[in-house]
C-alpha angles and dihedrals in degrees: 000000000000119000123200121181136175126199110326090006089060091053091049091052091049091052091045089055089053090054092048088053091052090054093047097247096149117180090007093136123053102204138000131195118187118189127187101355107137088159086086089075109093109179141016124240120227090261090059096252118133114245125199123235098251096201092058091048091049091052093048091048092052089063094052117076101191132011124008112183126181117190118183145141123231086211096062094106095158094064091040093056092044093052093048088055090051089057096216 
């Protein structure tokens, strides 16, 4: 199984991977490509740069057996604002 998601679809895939981890379905997905999902950034470092929640990434990665690619732009403020309003 290869999952490819753009924008909101990428966020849905990321959260689905979290659920697979909770049920112990390790290496259930072969490859994942996430594009344009800045909602995966959870806190801001003192220098203002967004930092990912490493534990959530580790869990998502445990479910994927091969490639896990995350493509995003720090400048995509529209999607970032939208996702904060969604309160994922």
